[in-house]
Structures are given as C-alpha cells and as structure tokens.
N, C-alpha and C positions, 0 to 999 in steps of 0.2 A: 162099817156103815154101808148101807145099800147105796149103790151109785146113783140110782134114780132119785132117792131121797136126798142125797148130797147135792145133786144137780138142782133139785127143786129148792132146797134151802139156799143155795148159792144165788139162784135167780131172785129169790125173795129178798135176800140181803142187798143185792145190787139195786133192786127196785126201791127199797126203803132208803138206801144210801143216796140214790139219785133224787128222790123226793126231798130228803133232808138237806141236800145241797141247795136245791131251789128255795126251800123254805128259809134256810139260814141266810141266803142272799137277800131274800125279800125282807126278812127281819132287819138285816143290816141297813138296807135302803131306807127303811122307815124309822131309823134312829136308834134302835137298841143294839149297840155294837157288841157288848160283852156276850149277851145271850146268843146273838146272831153268829158270832165267831164260834161259840161252842157247838151250835147246831151244824154249822158248816163243816167244822173239823170232824165231828162225829159222822157226818154223811160221807166225807172223803174216806175215812177209815173203814166204814162199812162197805163202801164201794170197792176199795182195794181188797178187803178180805173176801168179798163175794167173787171178785174176778180171780183171785188166787185159788179159791175153792173150785170154781168152775174149770179152771185150767188143769186141775188134777183128774178130771173125769175124761173118759174117751169121747170122741165126737158123737153126735147124735145118731149116726147110722149104725153105731156099734152098741146101742143100748141093749141091756139084757133085761127082759121082762119076766 
C-alpha cells in the first residue's frame, strides 16, 4: 500500500475514532448506557488502530510523492 494513502487512512481513522469517543460519552451522559458504551469502545479501537497505522509510516519530512 502506498505510504501516503496509508497515512491518509490512518489520520481518517484517528479522526473518526476521536469523534466516536466524544459522541459515545455524550450518549452515555444523556442516559443510553449500552449504546454509548458500544460507540465509546468502537471509537477507542479505531483510535488505537489509526495510531498504530500512522506509526508504521516514516515521518512527514520523508514522504515520497
């Protein structure tokens, strides 16, 4: 897989995971615990996968275009 595409997907997964964490927390605050837990856990998993994917790419100054 192309490193630039991998980096882009990793950043997108991290963004979606971060938003899901916030949304899951908001859902839990307003009373729906089971669904909020699921969204929160899914967000954490997406964030961890995104971070590990981004860690596999070289730093930004070594991008091959």
